[in-house]
N, C-alpha and C positions, 0 to 999 in steps of 0.2 A: 221088857221089862224098867226100860224108860220112859215111859210114858210117851207124855208128848213129849218129853224133857229128852235132847243128844244124849245126857250124861246121866245117869244117874248112883252114888253111891249108897251102899248097904250097909250095915251092921253083921257080920257073920251069922248071928244066932237067928237070923229076923228070914232069913236064906235060910240054913241049913235041913228044912225039910224037904224044900225042891229043888232043891242042887248039891248035884255034888263039893262038897268045898276044902280045900286043905289046911287048916287048924292050925297049921306052918310050912312056909316054905327055906328051900337053902338061898342063901344071898351070898358071893363074896367066901366058901364054906365054909360061911356061922347061921345055926339054922334060925328062923324068927318066926312070931308070933304075926300071924294073918289076923288082923280086928275089922277090917273092913274090904270091899273090895270094891270095884266100879266098872259096871258097862255102860256098856258105850254105844251108836247104831254108829254108820258107817259116814256117815258125813260127820261130823264129829273124828273121827280118829284120820281121812280126808284132810278135816279142814287145820286138825289139832297136829297132829306127828303128822302123816306121807308128804305132806304138802313144801316141810319145813326143811328134810332130807335136799 
């Protein structure tokens, strides 16, 4: 889904027909509306998250 990029943001309405996407999530016991999701390649995860831990 990222194409040539290592990560990409999508509006929920743009991907709802292709993916199962929740309209809300619970964070700290409070429900929050989700309007965008980010997809990423494993290289992005490694460089921007896993290697930092």
